[in-house]
C-alpha positions in Angstrom: 31.7 -41.3 66.9 28.6 -40.2 65.0 25.3 -42.1 65.0 25.6 -44.3 61.9 29.2 -45.4 63.4 27.7 -46.2 66.8 24.8 -48.2 65.2 27.4 -50.3 63.2 29.4 -50.8 66.3 26.2 -52.1 68.1 25.3 -54.4 65.4 29.0 -55.8 65.4 28.7 -56.6 69.2 25.3 -58.1 68.9 26.6 -60.5 66.3 29.6 -61.3 68.6 27.4 -62.5 71.4 26.2 -66.0 72.4 22.6 -66.3 72.3 19.6 -68.5 73.8 16.5 -68.9 72.2 14.7 -65.6 72.7 17.8 -63.5 72.3 18.3 -65.2 68.7 14.8 -64.2 68.1 15.0 -60.6 69.2 18.3 -60.1 67.4 16.8 -61.4 64.2 13.9 -59.0 64.5 16.2 -56.3 65.2 18.2 -56.8 61.8 15.0 -57.4 59.9 13.5 -54.0 61.0 17.0 -52.5 60.2 16.6 -53.8 56.8 19.5 -56.1 57.2 17.4 -58.7 55.6 20.3 -61.1 54.8 21.5 -61.2 58.3 17.9 -61.8 59.5 17.4 -64.9 57.1 20.7 -66.2 58.1 19.6 -66.0 61.9 16.3 -67.6 61.0 18.2 -70.4 59.3 20.2 -71.1 62.3 17.1 -71.1 64.7 15.8 -73.7 62.5 19.0 -75.6 62.5 18.7 -75.9 66.4 14.8 -76.6 66.1 14.0 -79.5 68.5 11.9 -82.4 67.6 8.7 -80.9 69.4 9.0 -77.6 67.1 10.8 -75.4 69.4 13.2 -73.2 67.6 16.7 -72.1 68.4 17.3 -74.6 71.2 20.6 -74.2 72.8 21.6 -74.3 76.4 18.4 -73.8 78.6 15.8 -75.7 76.4 12.9 -75.5 79.0 11.4 -72.4 77.6 7.8 -72.7 75.9 7.3 -69.2 74.8 10.9 -68.0 74.3 11.5 -70.0 71.2 8.6 -68.5 69.6 10.3 -65.1 69.3 12.1 -66.6 66.3 8.9 -67.4 64.5 8.3 -64.0 62.9 11.6 -64.0 61.2 11.3 -67.6 60.2 7.8 -67.0 58.5 9.5 -63.9 56.8 12.5 -65.9 55.7 10.2 -68.8 54.3 8.2 -66.1 52.2 11.2 -64.6 50.7 13.3 -67.7 50.1 10.5 -70.1 49.1 12.3 -72.8 51.3 9.8 -75.5 52.2 12.0 -76.3 55.1 11.6 -72.9 56.7 7.9 -72.9 56.3 7.8 -76.5 57.7 9.8 -75.1 60.7 7.4 -72.3 61.4 4.4 -74.7 61.3 6.0 -77.0 63.8 6.7 -74.1 66.1 3.0 -73.1 65.8 1.7 -76.6 66.3 3.9 -76.7 69.5 2.3 -73.6 70.9 -1.3 -74.5 69.8 -1.3 -78.2 70.9 1.6 -79.4 72.8 2.8 -76.5 75.0 1.9 -76.4 78.9 -1.1 -74.2 79.5 -3.3 -73.0 82.4 -7.0 -74.2 82.5 -8.0 -71.0 80.4 -5.5 -71.8 77.8 -2.9 -69.2 78.7 0.7 -70.4 77.9 3.1 -71.2 80.6 6.5 -69.8 80.5 8.4 -72.9 80.9 8.3 -76.7 81.3 7.7 -78.4 84.7 5.5 -75.3 86.1 2.5 -73.3 85.8 4.2 -69.9 85.9 3.2 -66.8 83.8 5.9 -64.4 83.1 5.7 -61.0 81.6 8.4 -61.8 79.2 5.9 -63.9 77.2 4.0 -61.0 76.0 6.8 -60.4 73.6 7.8 -64.0 72.8 4.5 -65.8 71.7 1.7 -63.4 70.8 3.5 -61.5 67.9 4.3 -65.0 66.3 0.8 -66.2 66.8 -0.5 -63.1 64.9 2.0 -63.4 62.2 1.1 -67.2 61.7 -2.6 -65.8 61.2 -3.7 -66.9 64.6 -5.1 -63.6 65.5 -7.6 -64.1 68.1 -5.1 -66.7 69.8 -2.6 -63.9 70.1 -5.1 -61.6 71.7 -6.4 -64.6 74.1 -2.7 -65.0 75.3 -2.2 -61.2 76.0 -5.5 -61.1 77.9 -4.6 -64.2 80.0 -1.1 -62.7 80.8 -2.6 -59.5 81.6 -5.3 -60.8 83.9 -2.8 -62.4 86.1 0.1 -59.7 86.2 -1.6 -56.3 85.7 -1.8 -53.9 88.6 -4.4 -51.4 87.8 -3.5 -49.0 90.7 0.2 -48.9 89.7 -0.5 -49.3 86.0 2.2 -51.7 85.8 3.0 -55.5 85.2 4.4 -57.8 87.9 7.0 -60.2 86.6 5.9 -63.8 87.5 2.5 -65.4 88.5 2.6 -69.0 89.9 -1.1 -70.6 88.9 -0.6 -73.6 90.7 0.2 -71.9 93.9 -2.4 -69.1 93.1 0.3 -66.5 94.1 3.1 -64.3 92.7 6.5 -66.0 92.2 7.7 -62.4 91.8 5.5 -59.5 92.5 8.1 -56.8 91.5 7.4 -54.4 88.7 10.5 -55.3 86.6 11.4 -52.6 84.1 12.6 -54.9 81.3 9.4 -57.0 81.8 7.1 -54.0 81.4 9.3 -53.3 78.2 8.6 -56.7 76.9 4.9 -56.1 77.4 4.8 -52.9 75.7 7.0 -53.9 72.6 5.0 -57.3 72.2 1.8 -55.5 72.4 2.9 -53.0 69.8 3.9 -56.1 67.3 0.7 -57.6 67.7 -1.4 -54.5 67.1 0.6 -53.7 64.0 -0.1 -57.3 62.7 -4.0 -57.5 63.4 -5.9 -57.0 60.2 -8.1 -53.8 60.0 -11.2 -56.2 60.4 -10.3 -56.7 64.1 -10.7 -53.0 64.9 -12.3 -53.5 68.4 -9.5 -55.8 69.4 -6.9 -53.4 68.2 -8.6 -50.5 70.0 -8.5 -52.8 73.3 -4.8 -53.5 72.9 -3.9 -49.7 72.1 -5.6 -49.0 75.4 -3.5 -51.4 77.1 -0.4 -50.1 75.5 -1.2 -46.6 76.4 -1.9 -47.5 80.1 1.4 -49.5 80.4 3.5 -46.8 78.8 2.1 -43.9 81.1 2.5 -46.3 84.0 6.2 -46.6 83.3 6.7 -43.0 82.5 5.4 -41.8 85.9 8.7 -43.2 87.2 11.0 -42.0 84.6 14.2 -40.5 86.1 15.4 -37.0 85.2 18.5 -38.7 83.2 15.9 -40.4 80.9 16.5 -44.0 82.6 14.4 -46.1 85.0 15.3 -48.1 88.0 15.5 -52.0 87.3 12.5 -52.4 89.7 10.5 -49.4 88.3 9.0 -48.3 91.6 12.0 -49.2 93.7 14.9 -46.4 93.8 17.0 -48.7 95.7 17.6 -51.0 92.6 20.2 -50.2 90.0 19.6 -47.8 87.1 18.8 -49.8 83.9 19.2 -48.8 80.3 17.1 -51.3 78.3 13.5 -50.2 79.4 14.1 -46.8 77.9 15.0 -48.4 74.6 12.0 -50.6 74.8 9.7 -47.7 75.5 11.2 -45.5 73.0 10.7 -48.3 70.2 7.1 -48.7 71.4 6.3 -45.0 71.4 7.9 -44.2 67.9 5.9 -47.2 66.4 2.7 -46.0 68.1 3.0 -42.5 67.1 3.6 -43.5 63.7 0.5 -45.7 63.5 -1.7 -43.1 65.2 -2.1 -45.0 68.4 -0.4 -42.3 70.6 -0.3 -38.5 70.2 2.8 -36.7 69.2 3.5 -35.3 72.5 5.0 -38.6 73.4 7.8 -38.1 71.2 9.7 -35.7 73.2 9.9 -38.2 76.0 10.9 -41.1 73.6 13.7 -38.7 72.4 14.8 -38.0 75.7 15.0 -41.5 76.7 16.9 -42.4 73.3 19.4 -39.7 74.1 20.1 -41.2 77.6 20.7 -44.6 75.9 23.2 -43.1 73.4 25.4 -41.9 76.6 25.4 -45.7 77.7 27.0 -47.0 74.5 30.8 -47.7 74.8 33.6 -47.6 72.3 33.0 -51.1 71.3 29.4 -50.8 70.6 28.3 -52.4 73.9 25.0 -50.9 75.4 26.1 -50.6 79.1 23.8 -50.7 82.1 21.1 -53.1 80.9 19.8 -56.1 82.8 23.1 -58.0 82.3 23.5 -61.7 81.1 23.5 -64.5 82.1 21.1 -64.0 85.0 19.6 -60.6 84.2 20.1 -59.5 88.0 22.8 -56.9 87.7 23.6 -53.9 85.5 25.7 -55.1 82.5 25.4 -56.1 78.9 23.1 -58.4 77.0 22.2 -59.4 73.5 18.6 -58.1 74.0 20.0 -54.9 75.0 21.7 -54.7 71.9 19.0 -55.6 69.9 16.6 -53.2 71.3 19.1 -50.2 70.7 18.8 -51.5 66.9 15.0 -51.8 67.1 14.6 -48.4 68.8 16.7 -46.7 65.9 14.7 -48.6 63.3 11.7 -47.2 64.7 12.9 -43.7 65.0 14.2 -43.8 61.4 10.9 -44.9 60.2 9.1 -42.2 62.0 11.3 -39.6 60.7 10.7 -40.7 57.3 6.9 -40.8 57.8 6.5 -37.3 59.5 
């Protein structure tokens, strides 16, 4: 099976999967960056079909997420511009209104991850700030990244913990979850890319965060190009998705001049390791598996990040 055939199979497998709000969002982003714009628009439209009255997009199954639904926002904004459909624009505006004025936040205005608690999750780096930036709320996007980072970043390890409980003033899960650090890297990349050049100081600050996070992860890269599920714990299972997420982030960062080209050999090593995990049906095996993400398995987000990685690598090759 050549690379193009493998990519097609990964796409087909992704489309076959049931998807919760953030999974719908990251899948739509993957198709958009892969220039499959019609599929991306269709996915955005369905996210709007399932929009709740308070503005949260793609509400199906678990509907308590605050930041997860916003992962759909970038593609809905794109679809609104391309189609001129006022219903899509209105849907994006409602999602933005929810984050700005309705969502649960801490005292300093940092978004909580879900209803009914004051927990901050590293996942939120990817879900909310890129949409806020795409909607023109640039400073709010940076503010959210700063709020997440204050609570979750460990400067000694140069890694992010998974969950902070603001009400209890303690970690709900201190582990340095691999995919969580991937969410942080990829989300930061998306925000940097959207911020206008007039916000150079903010962009440089975020580039520093990105570099530190990537280097912190790479210190634990295995010889086979993969990581453990908890990055610094070799007793946890070997996981595939972080390598995809970091490869995506590195390819984008090198193309934009945020990282040096010597990072590319590491990204290529991780990408090759990922290719070995794609089975005959196009399923990316060994990612944090649905539905609870506590075991080695398959997941829509794992499929999507394979496609995002490939899109970023293709763009880079075309650039250099």
